[in-house]
N, C-alpha and C positions, 0 to 999 in steps of 0.2 A: 746208407753208405756201404759200398762194396767192401767185403771183408774176406780175410783168409779162410774163415770158417765156411763162407758161402762157396768159395772156389773148391775147397776140400770136399764139401758135400756134393757138388756137381761132378767132380771127378769120381768120387766113390760110387755114385749112381750109374755112371757109364764107364766103368773101369776099363773095358776092353777097347772102346772106340779110339782112344788117342793113338794106339799102336798099329792101327790098320794102315797099310801102305796105300798110296794112291798112284794112279797111272802117271808115268813120266814120258815125255816125248821130245822130239826135236822140231824146230820150226826154222826154215831158212838156213839150215846148217847149224843152228844154235840149240844146245841141249838144255832142257829145263829139268833139273834134278830136284823136283819139288819136295821129296821126302827128306832131303838134307839141307836144302837152300831155297827159301822163298824168294820170289821175284817181285819187281816193282813195275807197274804200268803207269806211264805218264799220260797226261790229258792235254789235248788241243781242242778247243771249242771254236767252231767256225760260225756260230750263231751270235749275233749281237744281243740276243735276249738272255744269254747265259750270265748268271749273276756273279760267277767267280771271275772277276775282271782280269786277274793275272793270267788266266788261261785263254782268254778270248783273242783270236787273231782274225782280222777282217780281210786280209789278202792272202793269197797262196804263198807269196814270198815270206810273209811274217810267220805263217803257220809252219812252213818248212824250216825256217830258222829256229822257231821254238822247239820243234821236234828234235832237231840236232842238238840243241842245248839240253833237252830232257835226257837224251841218250847219254850225253857227256856227264850228266849229273847222276846217272845210275839206272835209268829206266831201261829195262830189257825190251819192252814193247811200248809203242806210242799209240794211244787210242784217240781216234779223230771222230768228231760228231758234227753233223750239219744242222741239227734241229734240237733246240733245248727242250728238256722234259718239263719245264715249269708250266704250270697250268695256264698262265696268261701269255705264253710265248706263241709266236706265229708258227703255223704249220706250213711245211713245204711239200710240194709234190715231188715225185721221184726225179724228175728232170732238173728241178732247182737244186735238190740235194746233190745230185751228181755234178752239177756245175760247180758247186763249192768243193766237193770231196775229191774228184778225180785228179785235178792238178796237184793237190797236196799229196795224195797217195802215190802218184807217179814220182813226184820229186823226192819224197822220203824213201820210197823203195829203191830208187836209183842210187841213193846215198847209203844204201845198206841197212836202213832202219826197218825193224819188224813193225808193220803197221796193222793195227786193229781198227775196224770201222764199226761204229755204233749205228745199227739200223734194225728195222723190222720189216723192210720192204725188199722183196726178192729182186726187183729190177736194180735197186741200188747195190745190193750185195753182189749181183752179177758184174756190174760195171767195175766195182772196186776190186773184186778178186782178179778180174782181167787186167786191172791196172797195177796189180802187185801186192794187194793186201794179203796178209797171212792169217788173220783172225777176223771172224765176224762176231761182234758183241751183240748177240741177238736179244733185243729188248722187247720182243713181242712174239705171239704165236700165230698171227694171222697168215703168214707165208712160210711158216716153219718147215714143212716138208720140202718145199722147193729150195729153200735156203740150205737145208741139210744136203740135198743132192748137189747143189752148186759147190758147197764147201768140200764135199767128198771128191768131186772132180778136180779140185785145185789143191788137194791134200792140205786144206786149211783147218785151223782149229775153230771151234765154236764155243763161245761163252753162253751158257743157257741161263737167262735171267728169270727169277721168280717174279712173275707179273700177274696180278689178279685182274685180268682183262686182256683184250686182243693186243694192246700195246700200252706204253706208259701214258699216252695221251687220252686213253679211253678206260680209265679206272674209276671206281667209285670208292666204297669203303674197304678197308683192310680188316680181315677177320683176325684179330689179335688175341682171341680167346683160346684157352686151353694150351696144348702143346704145339706151338707154331712150327717148331723144328720138325716134328714128326710129319706134319702136313707138307712141309717143304720136301722132306724125303720122298713122300709118295708122288708129289708133283714132278720132282727131278727124276725119279725112277721111271715114270711113264715117258717123259720127254726124252731122256737119254736113250731109252730103248728105241724110240722112234728114230732118233738121230743115228744110232748104230745100224738100224735096219737100212737106212739110206746110205750107209758106207762111211759115216764120220768116225774117225778113229781118235781124234784129239778133242777132248771135251773138258770144259771147266764149268763149275756151278757157281752162280752168283745169286745170293738171297735177295737182291734188289732193294737194298736199304736206302737208296737215294731217290726212289720214286715218290711222287707226291699224292698220297691218298688223302681224301677229305678228312677222315676221322683221325688221321695221324698228324694233322697240322697243329694240334695242341702239342707244344714243345715237350712237355713232360712225358706224354704218352709215346711220342715218336722216339725220343732219346732213350727211354726205358726199353722200348722194343729193339732199338739198335744195339744197345749194350748187351741185352740178353742174347741176341742173335750172335754177336761177336763171340761171346764166351762159350756158346754152344756150337760153334762152327765145327768142331772136331767130330760131332755126331753125324754130320753130312758126309764125312770122309768114308764112312762105312759103305757108301755106294761105289767106292773105288775111284772116284774122280777128284782132282784137285779143286779147291774152292777159291774163287776170286771175290774180293770185297771192294766195293766202291766206298771209300772212306767219307763219312758225312761231315757236316759243318757245325751244327748246333749253335748257330749264330746268336740265338736268344740268350745263351749262357756265356759264350765267349766274347760277344760284343766286338770291341775294337781289336781284340786278340784272336779274331776268327781264324787267322792263318795258323794258329796253334792247335785248332780243333782236330784236324786230320792226324797230326802226329800223336795226339792223345788217344784217339780211337785206334790208331795203329798198335798201341800197346795192348789194348783189349783184343784186337783181331789176332795179334801174334800169340797171345796166351791161348786163344781158341784154335791155334794151328792153321791159320790162313796161309794159303800157298801163293796167291798173287794179290798184291796190294795196288788197287787203282787209286791214284792220288794226283791232285793238282800241285802238291808240295813234295816233289821228289827228293830234293836234298835233305829236307827235314825228316821225312819218313825213313830215308836211307840211314840217317844218323841214328834214329831210334832203333832200327833193326840191328845195326852194327853194334850198338851198345848192349842190346839184349843178348846178343850172341856171346858176350863176355862171360856169361854164366855157364 
């Protein structure tokens, strides 16, 4: 059981880290003051393989409508993905992904919504940036240098995801031994340096808690890793960049109340000083964050 004593010990061990400021920036005319006000990113899934049914939109019209609703509910950014990261999900080539993504990106951008696109392919990133996307949610390293160059050309932000593999579809086991946060710091340090050399100025870090590693399919091991990472998030801020978290589901524990899982994890993520909350449950997470601000 998580206790106040554990939280106090964690803070005492890393006393200086919580006070380190992170980089703030503007996107599409909107300022993100992460050091004083965390933000929410809503989710639109264009793949029928995505298991979170409330977020799945199978036409561009429905996806645009959902994006507008998410913005009205409090999402500062809307993240759109064409390919599910589930192990059994169908894989799409870049042409098929663009066919799903571009009409949605254009429609949302035209309506003034800040759009993030989840991809690990340079060709997809190029098309979406030209269509008006302001963020690339980079879920792999295989095309990273080219994607960094494209993002810099479009003054876009890049979310660097921690992926043990070329992309989330090509991962094996996750090394959960020892100090995972310190290894993430080293990973993000190298990748962010590469991004900055290519001219990227707007960078966020994502520990990648939603990816499906074989050895973390055991629910207890996965949830323990997720909870530990949330509470230790503030240690990654010492790199100087805001941290984005994709809130997980833990459906083995929440069962029929699975839609309550992301708000629960949002509490742990907020305690760990998360800056951007990626969620399917925007109004619920917004309510959690607004309540926590009462202290």
